[in-house]
N, C-alpha and C positions, 0 to 999 in steps of 0.2 A: 504494500500500500504506500503510495507516495503522498505528498503533502496535499495536493488538490483533492485526491480521493478521501483523505482523512477529513478535510474541511467539509466536503460534500456530505459525508456520513454524519459528522457532528451537526451540521445545519439541519439535516433531515430529522435527527433524533431530538433536537432542541426546538425546532420550529423557527429558528433564527435565519436570517439571510446569510448567504455564503460570504458576502462582503463583511458582515459583522463578525462572523466566526473567523475569517481570515485575519482581521485586525487583532482579535484576541490571541490567535495562534502565533502571530508575528510578535506580539508583545511578551509572550511567555519566556523565551530564553533570556532576554535582557532583565526582566523582572526577577527571575530566579537568580541570575548572576548577581544582581544588585543586593538581594537579600543575603545570600551566602557570603558575599564579599565583606559585608559588615560583621561577619562572624556568627550570624544567626543560622539556625537550622530550620529548613522549610519542610514541614510534614504535611503531606496530602493524604488524609485518611483513606485507606483502602488501596492506595496507589504506591506510595513510598516516601522516602526522605532524601532530601538533597542537603549536602553539607560540604564544608571544606576539609580536605585531608591534608595534614601537614607532614612533610617528609624532612627529616633531620639531615644535616650535612654529613657526608660520609666519604670514605676512601673508595675509589673504584680502580679498575684496571682497563687500559686500552687493549682490546683483544687483538689488534693488529700488531702492536709493538711490545705488549706486555708491560708498558710503562705505567707506573702508579699515578693516578690523577685524583684531584679533589673535586667532588661533586657538591655543588651548593645546595643549601636548604631550599625547598620549594613547597608550593601549595598547589593542589589540584582539586577539581570538583569530584564529588563522590555521590553516587546514587545507590540507595539500598531499597530494593523492592519490598513492599509490604507482603505479609503472609497471604492476605486475601488476593492480591494481584498474582502472586506466585501460584496459588491454587487454581486460578482461572486459566493460567497458561498450562 
């Protein structure tokens, strides 16, 4: 299913226009990113939880040369599916 098929299905299920649903779907990624960037955890009941995962700085190794390198600390988005969502799939 691609984005336009997803929008059409949501519009059919909610009775909204495809234009209104498209606007909502387009706003979701930036809204989720804004919430978790502040350090908040975003929980959508029955779907899952979005949060920031922090990775500490560590030593690594360049596989081509075997040289030891330092990997900086980083943050990445994490999604954990809810049990109800997992059970549906």
